[in-house]
C-alpha angles and dihedrals in degrees: 000000000000136000127233112205123208130193107214108194137141143126090280138010132184124192109178126192105154100027113143135176112314097001113073105187132188134215116233091246139028115288128225091240092051095050093044088051090053091049091049090052091049093056092044103253120153125223092262095051121103119263102184093123091054091049088060089068121100114228137207138161136200119207101223095164110012096196123195134281116246131184128225117198097215127207127178143169135200120264092266089058093228106092116066118218123221115284114245142186112227122191127206139178108238127205097359133148123199132183109215127186134193122194126201148095111355096227092050091050092048090057092047091049091054092046093052089055091049106023121191093211126030116274122230138175101246098309132044091244090062112074117180128237114247141289099036096177119069092184136246127316125200094224141092115275098253093047091048091053091047097047104041115105118258110279099195122123115274093246090054092049091049093052091051090061100228108322143049133188104225124197117233121204113190141161106273091225089063093058121081112247091242091057099047114116114161134352140185135189121256125185099215105110105118110218089172136004092193106130089220094059113011109182130185131183136197131261133185112246121202117212119211139155131228133186113236123194129233114254090201106044094157096052116113126207110193091199097054097083091046091052091049091051090051091050091052095046 
């Protein structure tokens, strides 16, 4: 087994699980369904194509730069410009960086790694309005999923690392099955396992997600931000 690591970063991201009708919500971190959808797009699969091989992959994500949730009051019209569409509130994560990992068969991951570097369909971070920065793939690692997420260098933006003064406690969300029993701490259920992306019969199942924390080091310990102390003083006042 190997692990393929992804750096999911961009101006905006949106990872919906419970979005309905006029409220299009987002989870605070990438979902398994969203990342599998991106992998399927990279290899050129359409929504009606089977994804059983991708569902065999274990998934985890580390929140290196959590970002902030923003709301877009969305209006739209039909192409003729005459018929108004329903108003909606759409939520996004702005200015975030996540380290995601997928674990599985080495040959399958090699093909996905190559596809991410030369995707058939455009890649996006949950919604089509959210393109990722490049490169998305960080390559393969010969380690278990949890260890790979714990050991990979901090992927946050330099300004974020600088303002954290050398260290950051990053949250890790990972398939419980990918965590040794002796290291399991707390888990919750998430309905983001995509049994089918077919618009005629979209179907999602549940998975158990383990929540852990890991200290990540600052790649720029000598950098100095003259505004950091001022911002901290304002936050405390």
